[in-house]
N, C-alpha and C positions, 0 to 999 in steps of 0.2 A: 641726582638720584632722589626718587620719591621717598619721603619719610615713612618709616615702617614702625609699627608698634604691635608687638606680638604677631598675630596672624593677620594683621590689617595694614593696608597701605593708605596713608592719609591724603585726602584731597583738599578741597576748599574749606575754609573756616565757615561755620554755620553761626550766623548772628554775631553778637558781640562777646559771647563767653568763650570758654575753653572747650568748644565742641567742633567736630570736624566731620565732613563727609569722609567715609572710609569704605574700602573695598576688601573683601576677603579673597582667598585664593581662587574661588570659583568666579569672581567678578561681581558678586552680589553686593549691592550698596547698603551701607548701614550708617547710623549716626553714632559717633564715638565721642564720649565726654571724658575729659581729663579731670577726674574727680574721684576722691575716695569717699565712700558713703556706706555707713553701716546699714542704712535703710535698703540698700540695693539687693542684698542677699535674699531677703524675703520676697522682694518684688520679682525675682526670677520666676516665681511660680505663677505669676499673673498671666492669664490667657483670656483675652477679650478682643472682639473685632473693633472695639472703640478705644483701644489702648495701643500705643507703640510698644509692643512687648519687648522685654529685655532678652538679649542673646548671650551676653557674657558679662561677668563682673569679676574684676581683679582688684588688687590693692591700689592700683593707680588709675583705672579707667572703667567706664561703664559703656557697654555697647548695646544699642537698641536697633530695632528695625527702622529703616528710613521711611519717613512719611512725607509725601508731597501734598501741599495744599495751602490754601489761604488761611491765615490766622483769623480767629474770631474778632480780634481787635481791628484788623485791616478790613474785614467784611463790614463791620459796623461803621467804620470811618467812611467807607466808599458807598455803602448802600443804606445806611440808617439802621435804626433799631429793628429787632425781630418782634413779631407779634403772632397771635393766633396759633395755627397748627405748626408753623415753623418753630415758634418759640417752644411749644410743647415737645416737638421732636428733638430740639437741642437739649432741653431739660432731661428728656428720657435717655438719650444717648450718653450724656455725661454722667447721669446717675447710674446707668448700667455699668459704665467704666469704673466708677468709685465702688460700686457694690462688688465687682470682680476683684478689685484691689484689696478691699477690706476683708473679703472672704478668706484670703490666704494670710491674714494678719500683717499685711503690708499697708503703707500709706503713700499718698502721692507727695504731699508736703509742699507743693508749689503750684497749685492749680490757679491759673489766671488766664485772661483772654489771649495772651500770646502762646499759651501752651494747649490751646484747643485749635486743631487744624481741621478745616472743612474740606473733605475729600469726596471723590465720586462714590465712595463706599459709605459715606456718612462721617460725622464728627469723630475725631480721634484725639485722645490725650497724649501729649508727648512730655518728656522730662521726668518719666517715672524713675524712682530710685535715686534721685539726686539730692534729696533733702529729707531731714527728719521731720516728724510732726505727729499728729494724733488723728484718729478718725473724725473726732469732733471738729478739729481745725479744717479738715478736708471738706466736711459738710458746710461749715461756715464759708469757705472759699467757693463752694458750689453755689450757695445762695447769692453771694456777691457777684459771681459770674452771671447768673441769671438777671440780676438787677442791672448789670452793665449791658447785657444783650438786649434787654427790653427798654432801656433808657429810663429806668426807674420803676417803682411799683405801679404807677398809673398805667404802664404799658401792659399790665397783666390782667387777666380776668380774676374774679374773686377767688376761685379755687386755687389757682397757681400762686396768687399773691399770699394766700394764707400759708401754703406749703413753704414758700420762700421765707416768709416771716419766721416760721418755726426754725428754719435752717440757720438764720442769722441771729437767733436769740442770744442775748449776751451771756446767759447762763448755759455753758456748754452741756451741762447735764440734761437740760430740757430739749436739746436739739435731737431730731430723729436720726437714726442710723441711715447709712446709704441705702441699705436694702429696704427700709421702711419708706424712704423717699421714692424708690423705684416702684414699689407696690402701689403707692398712692397714685403715681403718675399712670401706671398701667390700667388703673380703674377709669381713666379719662379717655374717651374715644379719640380725641385729637392727637394723642401721643402715638397712635398706632396706624394713622392714615398716611401712607406714602413715606418718602424718605427725604431727609433734609439734604439738599444738594448745595454745593458751593455756588456763590453768585456768578462766578466765572471760573474757567479752567486756568490753572496755574501751569505755565510751561516750565517744568523743572526736570528735564531728562537727566538720567544718569550719564556719566561720561561716555560710556559705550554707546548709549542710544543717541547722544548728541553727535558723536563721531560718525555713526552710521547715517544720520540725517545729512551731515555735510557730504559724506561720501556719495550718497545716492543723488545729491544735487550736482555732481560732477559729470562731465561728458565721459563717454567710454574711454577715450584716449587718456583723459586725466585720471580716471579711476585706475588705469593700468600704471600710471606714474605714481599714484598715491601709494601703491604697494611698495614700489621701490624706495620712495621717500622714507616711509616708516621703517623699512628694513635696514636702511642705512643709519638711522638714528641710534645713539645720539652723536651728532656731529654738527659742525657749524654750517651756516647757509653757504658760505664760500666753498666748503668741501662738497656740499650737495651739488653745486653748480659747476664745479671744476671739470674741465675736459668735456663739456657737453656742447652739442651743436646748438645754434641760436634758437631753433624751434623747440628743442627739448628744454632749454633754459626757461623759455617763456611758459611752457607747460608746467614745469616744476614750480615756478614762481606763482602760477595760478593756484596750484595745490597748496602751497605754503600759505598763501593769502586766505584761501577759503577756511583752512583749519585754524589759522592764526586769528582771523576775525571772530571765530567761534570760541576763542580763548583756550584752544586745545594745544597750541604750540607757542613757544616764545623763542627768542633768539639769544643765547643758544637754546635749543629745544629741551626743556627740563621736565616735561610731563610724559615723556615717552614710556618710561617704566610703568607709570600708573595706567596709561592706556593699554599697555601689554596685558595688564590684569583685567581691565574693565571692558575692553572692546573685543568681542568674540572674533570678529573678522581679522583683526591684527594677530590674535593668537593663532588663527588658522594659517595666516601667512608665515608666521614664525615657525610653526610646526612643520610646514612644507619645506622650509629652508634650513631647518635646525642643524642638520649635519654639515652644511656648507657655510654657515654664517661665520664661524671662526676662521675658516680659510679665506673668505672674502674680506673680512675685516683686517686680517693680516696683510692681504694683498693691497687693500685700499691704503693702509698706513704706509706700506713700503713704496707704493707708487707716488704718493704725495711727497714723501721724503726724497725720493729719486728726482722728481721734477724740481722740487725746491732747491736741491743741491746741484743742479746743472746736469742731471742725468749721468752721474759717474758709474762706470761699469762695475765698480766694486760693490755697489748697492743692489745689484741685480740678484734675483733668485737663482739658485743653482741646485742641481741634484734632486733629492727627494722633495725639497721645498718647491722647486719649479714644477716638478711632475705633478705634485698635489694641486697646485694652483691651475695648471693647464687642464687637468682632468676635471676639476670643478667647472672651469670656464667652458669646457667642451660639451657639457650636458648635465651636470649635477646641480642645476639651478632652475628655478621655476619663474620667479618674479624679478630677480635682479638682472640687470644688464651691465656690461662693462662700460665705463666712461672712457673718453679718449686717453686719459693718462694711464689708466689700467691696461688698455689694449697695447699702447706703446711700450709699457713696462714689460708685459709678457712677451711681446714680439722681440724686444731687445734681449730678453733673457734666453729665448729660444735661439736667436741668431748667435749669441755669444757662446752657447753650448756646443 
């Protein structure tokens, strides 16, 4: 069963800390940090296109919007230092973010090259509300960030070098505020020309998007089988294949391999519950079969038990239980099909009645 914390289902761990990919009841992806932070309450008020804004703060965790992108550290490692207009655009975006944070009396407290992600919408700061600090410390971190991005002060023109030097002044009282940094940058034409784009696209789809990519890569026949596979979860691989014709077994194995290679299934399949939340197509399948799922799961368990026990007559459905299963099998299903064991079980129950 997928781990759940409050209104969120936890997915993969993010980085090396106590942070997780998490999905809310609508299937929307977030970043959830297992951390208590007094700084997070004020940060809830921050709204900026250059910040991963917070969604929820509790005593035990902080939830933020999920951001896909390459970190500034990775971008510099792969493509070298920034310069010219790109460096100005990076400076302006990050100063804009800090100004928005400080405007609501919040601080970032942990600005560094790993917490600046380069996205198709421009740079975004992540990790808001996770650490205490001061506005002056944020400005110092901003200056150090620009020095890192430029490969040192020699990578900057005179104007930006002077602004960064003021930001890293040892005397915190002499450092400019974030808003002052931003206004100084906006006076420079380079800061407003174009948009800073990531060096390359990062393929980081949400679980539902990844599942849909895999599904769309299947043949029509295997897409039909995929619906049945997921509607039968959670169960073992052996139970999925039991009582199937060889051609259908081969198709089911292709489906399991496709989703397994994408990291969406394991044996036994333990991410099915999370996919139910994150993948709209699976939710649609489940909604279409909702009334009959309990009937089918009861039938599937009984048929497996009956086969494993040597098909004893005492294990067969009778009366209302049999009528309910037969009615479902006769037409109250959309995607599920009966496997051989289930057909034999119902036929035997009908014959014994």
